[in-house]
C-alpha positions in Angstrom: 232.1 240.0 90.7 230.3 243.1 89.8 227.0 244.3 91.4 225.6 243.9 87.6 226.2 240.6 87.1 224.2 239.5 90.4 221.5 236.5 89.6 220.9 236.0 93.4 219.4 238.4 95.5 218.3 237.9 99.2 217.2 240.9 101.3 214.5 239.4 103.4 213.4 240.2 107.1 214.6 243.6 107.0 212.7 246.7 107.2 213.0 248.1 103.3 210.4 250.6 101.2 209.3 250.7 97.7 212.5 253.1 97.1 214.8 249.5 96.8 213.2 249.0 93.7 214.5 252.4 92.0 217.8 250.5 92.8 216.9 246.7 91.4 216.4 247.9 87.9 220.0 248.0 87.5 220.8 244.4 87.9 220.3 243.4 84.8 221.2 239.7 85.5 219.3 239.2 88.4 217.0 236.2 88.0 216.2 235.5 92.0 215.0 238.1 94.4 213.8 237.6 97.9 212.4 240.6 99.7 209.9 238.7 102.3 208.9 240.1 105.3 209.9 243.7 104.2 207.4 247.0 104.1 207.2 247.6 100.8 205.1 250.5 100.3 204.3 253.5 98.5 203.1 252.8 95.1 203.8 253.0 91.1 205.2 250.2 89.5 207.5 247.7 90.1 211.1 247.2 88.5 211.4 246.4 85.2 213.4 243.2 85.0 214.5 240.9 81.9 215.8 238.5 83.3 214.1 238.3 86.6 212.7 234.2 87.4 212.0 234.2 90.8 210.4 236.3 93.4 209.6 236.0 97.2 207.1 238.5 99.1 205.9 236.2 102.0 204.7 238.4 104.8 205.0 241.6 102.9 202.6 244.5 103.2 201.9 245.0 99.6 199.5 247.6 97.8 197.5 245.9 95.3 198.9 248.3 92.3 202.4 246.4 92.5 200.7 242.9 91.4 198.6 244.4 88.9 202.0 245.4 87.3 204.1 242.6 88.2 203.8 241.5 84.6 206.1 243.9 83.7 208.3 240.6 84.6 208.1 238.8 81.2 210.5 235.9 82.6 208.8 235.4 86.0 208.7 231.7 86.9 207.9 231.7 90.7 205.9 233.9 92.3 205.0 233.5 96.5 203.0 236.0 98.3 202.0 233.9 101.1 201.6 235.6 104.4 201.0 238.7 102.6 198.7 242.2 103.5 197.4 242.9 100.1 196.3 246.8 101.0 193.5 248.1 98.4 190.5 247.6 97.2 189.7 244.6 95.2 188.9 244.6 91.5 185.9 242.8 90.5 187.9 241.6 87.8 190.5 239.8 90.2 193.9 241.4 91.3 196.1 239.3 89.1 198.3 239.8 86.0 198.5 237.9 82.3 201.9 236.4 82.7 202.7 233.6 79.8 205.6 232.5 81.8 204.3 232.0 85.2 204.5 228.2 86.2 204.1 228.4 90.7 202.3 230.4 92.4 202.1 230.9 96.0 199.4 232.5 98.6 198.9 230.4 101.7 197.8 232.6 104.4 196.8 235.3 102.1 193.4 236.8 102.3 191.7 236.2 98.8 187.8 236.6 96.7 186.3 233.7 95.5 186.5 235.8 91.8 190.5 235.4 91.8 190.0 231.9 91.2 187.6 232.7 88.1 190.4 235.1 86.6 193.5 232.8 87.1 192.8 231.1 83.9 195.2 234.6 82.6 198.4 232.5 83.6 198.2 229.6 80.8 201.6 228.2 81.5 200.9 227.7 85.7 202.0 224.6 87.1 201.5 224.8 91.1 199.0 226.8 92.4 198.5 227.0 96.6 196.1 229.3 98.1 195.7 227.4 101.5 193.9 228.8 104.4 193.1 232.1 102.4 189.7 232.4 103.6 188.1 231.7 100.7 184.6 231.4 101.0 181.5 229.9 98.8 181.6 226.8 95.9 184.1 226.4 93.3 183.8 228.1 90.3 183.5 226.4 86.7 185.5 228.5 85.0 188.8 230.0 85.8 191.0 227.8 86.8 189.6 224.8 85.4 190.9 226.2 82.5 194.8 225.7 83.5 195.6 222.3 81.2 199.5 222.3 82.7 198.1 222.8 86.7 200.5 219.8 88.3 199.7 220.6 92.4 196.6 222.5 93.6 196.2 223.4 97.0 193.0 224.4 98.5 193.2 223.3 101.7 191.8 225.2 105.3 189.3 227.3 103.5 185.7 227.3 103.6 185.1 226.0 100.7 181.7 223.9 100.3 179.5 222.5 97.7 180.4 219.2 95.5 183.4 220.0 93.5 182.9 221.0 90.3 182.8 218.6 87.4 186.0 220.5 85.3 188.1 219.4 87.7 188.5 216.5 85.5 189.7 218.5 82.9 193.0 219.2 84.7 194.6 216.0 83.3 198.3 217.0 84.2 197.3 217.6 88.4 199.5 215.5 90.5 198.7 216.9 93.6 195.2 218.0 94.9 194.7 219.1 98.7 191.2 220.1 99.6 191.7 219.4 103.2 189.7 220.9 105.8 186.9 222.0 103.9 183.3 221.9 103.9 183.0 220.0 100.5 180.4 217.6 100.1 179.2 214.6 97.5 180.1 210.9 97.0 183.3 210.8 95.3 182.5 207.7 93.2 180.3 210.2 90.5 182.5 213.4 91.3 185.3 214.2 88.9 188.3 212.6 90.8 187.9 209.2 88.9 189.4 211.0 85.6 192.2 212.4 87.3 194.6 209.3 86.7 198.0 211.2 86.9 197.2 212.1 90.4 200.4 211.2 92.6 198.9 213.3 96.3 195.2 213.1 97.4 194.3 214.3 100.2 190.0 214.4 100.8 190.5 214.8 105.2 188.1 216.9 107.5 185.4 217.1 104.6 181.9 216.1 104.1 182.5 213.6 101.6 181.5 210.1 100.7 184.0 207.9 100.9 184.1 203.9 99.4 185.9 201.8 102.0 186.7 200.0 98.6 189.0 202.5 97.3 186.7 201.5 93.4 186.7 205.2 92.2 190.6 204.7 91.9 191.5 201.5 90.5 192.4 203.0 87.6 195.1 205.6 89.1 198.0 203.7 88.5 200.1 206.8 90.2 198.5 207.0 93.2 200.9 207.2 96.1 199.1 209.0 98.9 195.6 208.9 99.9 194.0 210.2 102.9 190.6 210.6 103.8 190.8 211.4 107.0 187.2 212.2 109.3 184.5 212.1 106.2 181.5 209.6 106.2 182.8 205.8 104.9 180.6 204.4 102.6 180.5 201.0 102.5 179.4 198.8 99.3 178.7 195.3 98.6 181.5 192.8 98.5 181.5 192.0 94.9 183.4 195.7 94.6 185.9 194.7 97.2 187.3 192.1 94.7 188.7 194.9 92.1 192.5 194.7 91.9 194.2 198.0 91.9 196.9 199.6 90.0 198.3 201.6 92.7 200.8 201.1 95.0 200.2 203.6 98.0 202.9 204.4 100.3 200.5 206.6 102.4 196.9 205.6 103.3 194.3 207.4 105.8 191.2 206.5 105.9 190.1 207.1 109.4 186.3 207.7 110.2 184.1 210.6 110.7 182.8 210.6 114.5 178.9 211.1 112.3 179.7 208.0 110.1 176.8 205.1 111.8 179.1 202.4 109.3 178.8 199.2 111.6 180.2 195.6 110.6 182.6 196.8 108.5 184.4 195.0 106.2 188.0 195.1 105.4 189.0 196.2 102.7 190.0 194.0 100.4 192.5 195.9 97.9 194.9 196.1 100.5 195.8 192.3 99.8 197.7 193.8 97.4 199.9 196.6 98.6 203.0 195.8 99.1 205.3 199.2 99.3 203.1 201.2 102.4 205.0 203.4 104.8 202.4 204.3 106.9 198.2 203.1 107.0 195.7 204.4 109.7 192.0 202.3 109.5 191.3 203.7 113.0 187.7 204.2 114.0 186.3 202.4 111.3 184.2 199.6 113.5 186.0 197.1 111.2 185.1 193.0 112.3 187.3 190.3 111.8 190.5 188.9 112.5 193.6 190.6 112.8 195.7 191.4 110.0 198.5 189.4 110.7 199.0 189.1 106.5 199.3 193.0 106.0 202.4 193.1 108.2 203.6 190.6 106.4 203.0 191.8 103.0 204.3 195.3 103.6 207.8 194.9 104.9 209.1 198.7 105.3 206.0 199.7 107.4 206.5 202.6 109.6 203.5 203.3 111.1 200.1 201.5 112.0 197.3 202.4 113.2 194.2 199.9 113.7 192.5 201.5 117.0 188.9 201.6 117.5 187.8 198.6 115.5 186.5 194.9 116.4 189.6 193.1 115.7 189.7 189.9 117.1 192.3 186.9 117.7 196.2 187.2 118.8 199.0 189.0 117.8 201.1 187.2 115.3 203.6 189.0 113.8 205.7 188.2 110.8 209.1 186.3 110.6 211.2 189.1 109.5 212.2 192.0 111.1 210.6 195.3 110.2 213.4 198.2 111.3 211.3 200.6 109.8 208.1 200.1 112.2 208.2 203.2 114.8 204.3 203.4 116.0 201.9 200.3 116.4 198.5 201.2 117.4 196.0 198.7 117.8 194.6 199.8 121.2 190.5 199.5 121.7 189.9 196.5 119.6 188.8 192.9 121.3 192.2 190.9 120.8 193.1 188.5 123.0 196.4 186.0 124.1 199.9 187.0 125.2 202.3 189.7 123.7 204.6 188.4 121.2 208.0 187.5 123.1 209.8 188.2 120.1 208.3 191.6 119.1 211.5 193.3 120.4 213.1 191.3 118.0 210.5 192.0 115.3 210.0 195.9 115.7 213.2 196.4 117.0 213.5 200.7 116.7 209.4 200.8 118.0 209.1 204.4 119.6 205.6 203.9 120.5 203.5 201.1 121.3 199.3 200.9 121.7 197.4 198.2 122.8 195.3 199.8 125.2 191.8 198.4 126.1 191.8 194.5 124.2 191.8 191.6 126.6 195.7 190.7 126.7 196.9 188.1 129.4 199.6 187.1 131.0 203.2 189.1 131.1 204.5 192.2 130.0 208.2 190.7 127.9 211.0 192.3 130.0 212.7 193.1 126.7 210.6 196.2 126.3 212.2 198.0 129.0 215.4 197.6 127.3 214.7 198.9 123.9 217.0 201.5 123.3 213.7 203.4 121.4 210.8 202.9 122.7 209.1 205.9 124.3 205.2 205.5 124.6 204.2 201.7 126.3 200.7 202.0 126.6 198.9 198.5 127.6 195.8 200.2 129.6 193.1 197.9 130.6 193.9 194.7 129.6 194.2 191.4 132.1 198.1 191.3 132.2 199.0 189.8 135.6 203.2 189.9 135.6 205.8 192.8 135.0 209.1 191.5 133.7 210.3 194.8 132.5 213.5 194.7 134.6 214.8 197.9 133.7 213.1 201.1 131.8 216.1 202.5 128.9 214.4 204.8 127.6 210.4 205.1 128.4 209.3 208.3 129.0 205.3 207.5 128.8 204.3 204.1 130.7 200.8 203.3 131.1 199.9 200.0 132.7 196.6 200.8 134.7 193.6 198.3 134.6 195.7 195.5 134.6 195.9 192.9 137.3 199.3 193.4 138.2 200.2 193.2 142.0 202.8 193.3 144.2 205.6 196.2 144.9 206.2 198.1 142.6 209.2 197.2 140.1 212.6 198.3 140.7 212.9 199.5 137.5 210.0 201.8 137.4 212.0 203.3 140.3 215.1 203.5 139.1 214.6 204.9 135.7 215.4 208.3 134.5 213.5 208.5 131.5 209.6 208.4 133.0 207.9 211.3 132.6 204.9 209.9 132.9 203.4 207.2 135.0 200.2 205.8 135.3 199.8 202.4 137.4 196.3 203.0 138.8 193.6 200.0 139.1 196.2 197.2 139.8 197.3 195.6 143.1 200.4 197.0 143.9 201.2 197.4 147.7 203.9 198.1 150.1 205.0 201.8 151.5 206.4 203.7 148.5 208.2 205.7 151.0 210.5 202.8 151.5 212.1 203.6 147.9 215.4 205.2 148.1 215.5 209.1 147.7 218.1 208.7 144.6 215.5 206.0 142.5 213.1 208.9 142.7 214.7 212.2 142.3 213.7 212.9 138.5 210.8 214.9 136.4 208.0 213.7 137.1 204.9 215.2 134.8 202.4 213.0 135.6 202.7 210.3 138.7 199.1 208.1 138.8 199.3 205.6 141.7 195.6 205.6 142.5 192.8 202.3 142.8 196.1 200.3 144.5 196.7 199.3 148.1 199.7 201.4 148.8 200.2 202.3 152.7 202.1 204.1 154.8 203.1 208.0 154.9 203.5 210.1 152.1 207.4 210.0 151.4 209.4 213.5 150.7 210.8 212.5 147.7 207.6 213.5 145.4 208.1 217.1 145.5 211.7 216.6 144.0 210.2 216.9 140.8 209.2 220.6 139.9 207.6 219.7 137.1 204.6 217.8 138.6 201.1 218.9 136.9 198.8 216.3 138.2 199.5 213.5 141.0 196.9 211.1 141.9 197.2 208.6 144.5 193.1 208.0 145.6 192.4 204.7 146.7 194.6 203.7 148.8 195.3 203.2 152.4 197.9 206.5 152.9 197.8 208.0 156.1 199.5 210.7 158.5 199.7 214.1 157.0 200.0 215.4 154.2 203.5 216.5 153.7 204.4 220.4 153.6 206.5 220.1 151.2 203.6 219.6 149.1 203.4 223.6 149.1 206.8 223.3 146.6 204.9 222.2 143.6 204.4 225.2 142.3 203.6 223.6 138.9 201.0 221.4 139.9 197.0 221.7 138.1 195.4 218.4 139.7 195.6 216.9 143.3 193.8 214.0 144.3 194.5 211.9 147.3 190.7 210.9 148.4 189.5 207.9 149.8 192.4 207.8 152.0 193.4 208.3 156.0 195.2 211.6 155.4 195.3 214.0 158.9 195.7 217.6 157.5 196.4 219.9 155.0 199.5 222.4 155.0 198.4 225.7 155.2 200.7 226.9 152.8 199.0 224.8 149.9 198.6 227.3 147.4 200.0 225.7 143.7 199.2 229.2 141.7 198.0 226.9 139.1 195.5 224.4 140.9 192.5 223.6 138.6 191.7 220.4 140.3 191.4 219.2 143.8 189.9 216.4 144.9 190.6 215.3 148.9 187.5 213.3 149.8 186.9 210.3 151.8 189.9 211.1 154.9 190.2 212.4 158.2 191.0 215.7 157.4 190.0 218.1 160.4 190.2 221.5 162.2 189.0 224.4 160.0 189.2 224.5 156.7 192.7 226.7 156.4 193.2 229.3 153.8 195.3 227.1 151.9 193.4 227.8 148.8 193.3 231.8 149.2 193.2 233.9 145.8 193.4 230.6 143.9 191.5 231.9 141.0 192.0 229.0 138.8 190.2 226.3 140.8 187.6 224.6 138.9 187.2 221.7 141.1 187.4 221.5 144.6 185.8 218.5 146.8 186.5 218.2 150.4 183.2 216.0 151.2 183.4 213.4 154.0 186.1 214.6 156.0 185.7 215.9 159.3 186.2 220.1 158.8 184.9 222.0 161.7 183.5 225.5 162.0 182.1 228.0 159.5 182.8 228.1 156.0 185.3 230.3 155.2 184.5 233.4 153.4 187.9 233.6 151.2 186.4 230.6 149.0 184.5 233.6 147.5 187.2 234.8 146.2 187.8 231.7 143.7 186.2 233.3 140.3 186.9 230.0 138.8 185.0 227.5 140.5 182.2 225.1 139.0 182.4 222.4 141.2 182.1 222.6 145.6 182.0 219.4 147.4 181.4 220.2 151.3 178.9 217.6 151.8 179.2 215.5 155.7 181.0 217.7 157.5 181.3 219.3 160.4 180.6 223.2 159.2 178.3 225.4 161.4 177.5 228.5 161.1 174.6 230.7 158.9 174.8 229.7 155.1 177.6 231.5 153.8 176.5 234.4 151.7 180.0 234.6 149.9 179.1 231.4 147.8 176.9 233.8 145.6 180.0 235.3 144.1 180.6 232.3 143.0 179.3 233.4 139.5 180.9 230.2 137.4 179.4 227.3 139.7 177.4 224.3 138.3 177.8 222.2 141.5 177.2 222.7 145.0 176.8 220.2 147.8 176.6 221.2 151.6 174.4 218.8 152.4 175.6 216.7 155.6 176.6 219.7 158.0 175.3 221.6 160.5 174.7 224.7 158.9 171.8 227.2 160.1 169.4 230.3 159.6 167.6 230.7 156.2 168.8 230.5 152.7 170.5 234.1 150.9 167.8 235.3 148.5 171.4 236.0 146.4 171.0 232.2 145.9 168.6 232.7 143.1 170.6 234.7 141.1 173.5 231.7 140.2 172.2 229.8 137.4 174.3 226.5 137.9 174.6 225.8 134.3 176.1 221.9 133.6 179.4 222.0 131.9 181.0 218.8 131.5 184.1 220.3 130.4 184.9 221.9 133.7 183.2 218.8 136.2 185.3 216.2 133.9 189.6 216.5 133.6 192.3 214.7 131.2 195.2 214.4 133.7 196.6 212.4 130.2 199.5 213.9 128.8 200.6 215.6 125.6 201.0 212.1 123.8 197.2 211.5 123.9 196.3 209.1 126.6 192.6 208.2 127.6 190.3 210.4 129.8 190.5 210.1 133.5 187.2 211.3 134.5 186.8 211.0 137.9 183.4 210.4 139.7 182.0 214.1 141.5 179.5 212.7 144.0 
């Protein structure tokens, strides 16, 4: 094929400059050109082409005059300028050009002035306009972009636009997609222009200041609407008469979780959902919805994939439909008031679940054994219920298991011990007992990230197998009956960030213990004795060091003054003696200091007056959850 007949040319990710343009002018049949991630520098007009239809200049440093002269491309339909660095001064009348053919324009992540939207009306054929994350400030103008009668897709997400949506938006009768996610728009959408956009299919209003009626009344006649997202806006409740309206749409995606600032209480379940049969995704979390758990929702929507109903006030038992739903991958009904037993057929109905969250309810009885056999389940969170029996015979794929704060007891199930998939384990606040050193080493030789066995009845010495996981970032074994020295092998835990061994009977800390990333250490309420070793010497990341209620002696070591990030230092009720340590004045970020009930003497150093002791809850409280969003684990400081 001769070069002159070339139709598609990709020159992306090179170091080409404007000299390439003279060569491109000879390509008489070129239809698609990709120059993304190059350096098109220099000046002059863009090359002449009577055939080019698609031009990609993403990630390119461009002088403005190139953009002003792209109008010399009479057949151009698609232009992409995302992630561009536009060099030069923006003219008062905008930076764009006249084009009667351009249909798609992408400018995401390219800084633009507000007047760009006023001058975009010079592109009468435009169907797609995407200007997300473009640092556009102000209110939307009521001219220019509103003249784009053929516009089908408008992306304005991630800017700093505020005020009400202008009425002229309602004139875009061809609009099928509108995304204004993460701006500062205000106003009640009942009286806004969105009610006129009856061709809309995709509508994203999330993370603004809109007032959104939970009844969806403004959209009852929008028969094409399939995707609706309104996360973190202000939910508005209405008289029950509005809830009886029958919608013309069939939604696939519906997200209406509430803003934390909303004060809506006793919210009625939105009745329009009784008429939805095609849902794949539904999120009504954080809405304070009252009433019985909507079992009918599962029966009506047989292809539902993700259901999020957490942080409401649903009551009753969890009743599942009779027919299996193999599409369901995530079910979250945490933080409600549901009771009864977990249905024994849950694994048959939802055979492909990846995440099951039912925390903070009142479920009782046993944990169905089938949950451990599922080949897909990765997250099981049953935290804070009243479950009394664990029947998980094996854990096939579960990597995150949270059973804290239930009524579980006995020795640890062998399924937990032998699991090869488990990475995050939370069993705190139960009645498990026994010596964990009894477990076979091979069963625990794995890659833990979080291990929380706190507030149980475990006893005996700490086994060496804990350190077999070099990926451990958080260990909480507090409020048990462990004894003996903290194993010297703990010095191998180089990735450890959080350690809580408080309220046990430990007798010593290995002097080599100094994880480079350690942030929070809680060792209070033990039998630790002798001088305070230099184990934490140069721990610049250490924020909390809680050693109160032990038997430490001698002076408070001077190296504590090197802990530059230290915010909480608790040394109360030990046997420290000598003068009050002046080096504590070096701890500029200190917010809590307690050295009471020791044997310190001498005057208080005047430099203490230079410490502000500012309150800092972010440092005082720590989240030892996981990337899967587990609940905050708050430790008592005093």
